[in-house]
N, C-alpha and C positions, 0 to 999 in steps of 0.2 A: 815485643812481637812486631815483626816487620810485615807490612802489607805489600803484596806483590801486584796488586791491581794497577793497571795503567790509567792515569787520569785522562778522561776524555772531555772534549769540548761539548758544551750543551747543544742539543739538537735545535732548539728554538732559542734565539737570542733574547735576553731579557730587555725589557724597556728600561730606559735610563733611571727611572724611579723604582724599578724592581717590580712594578705591577704589570697587569696585562696591557698590551698595546691596544690601540684603537681597532686594528684589524682583528685581534683576538676577541674583543668585545663585540664587534660586528658579527663575527662567526658564531658566537654564543647566542646573540640576539636572533640570528637567522635560524638557529637550531632550537630555539626555545619552544615552538609548538610541538616538536618531536619529544623534547624532554618532558614537557607537561603531560603529553599523552602517555608516555611510558610510565610516569609516576602514577597516573590514574589507573593504568593497567595493573601496576604493582599493588596498588591499594585494593583493587578488586580481587586480585589473586590472593592476597594476604587475608582478606575477609573470609574466604572460603577454605582456608587451610585446615581448620580444626573441626569442620562439620561437613556433612553431605550437602553439596550445593542445591539450593532450591531452583525452581525454574527462573525466578527473578535474579538469583545470583548468576546463573549461567548466562542469562541475557545481558547482565551488566558486564561480565567478563568478555563476552562476544562483542559487545559494542565498543568496549575499551580497546580490544584488539583491532577492530576496524578503524578506530580513530588513530591508532599508532600507524597502521599501514597507510592511511590517507595522509597523515602528516609527513611520513617518510617519502611518499610519492610526490607530494607537493614540494618538499625540499629538493628532491632529485630533479624535478621538472625545472625549478628555479635555477639550480646549478647548471643544468643543460642549456637553459635559455641564456644564462649569463656567459657560458663558455662559447655560445654561438652554434652549438650543435644540437641535433635532435636525437633523442634516444630511440 
C-alpha cells in the first residue's frame, strides 16, 4: 500500500537532544498555576458526577472555577505586561 500523504516539516523545531527547549519549559512553568487550577476544577467536577451535588460540593466547584478564572487572568496580565501593552 502506498501512502499519498505529503511529509511536512514540524511546526516547532526540536531541541538538539530531542527534549523540550528552555523556552518550552519556561512557558510550561508560567502556565503551571492555570494547569493546577484546571486539574482542581476537574477533580471537583468528577467528584459530583455520580450523585446530586450537596451545597458543599457546589461551593467546591464554584471556588475551583473562580481559581481557574483568576489564574487565567493573571497569566493574561503577565503576558500583556511582558508584551508591553495593556489589555
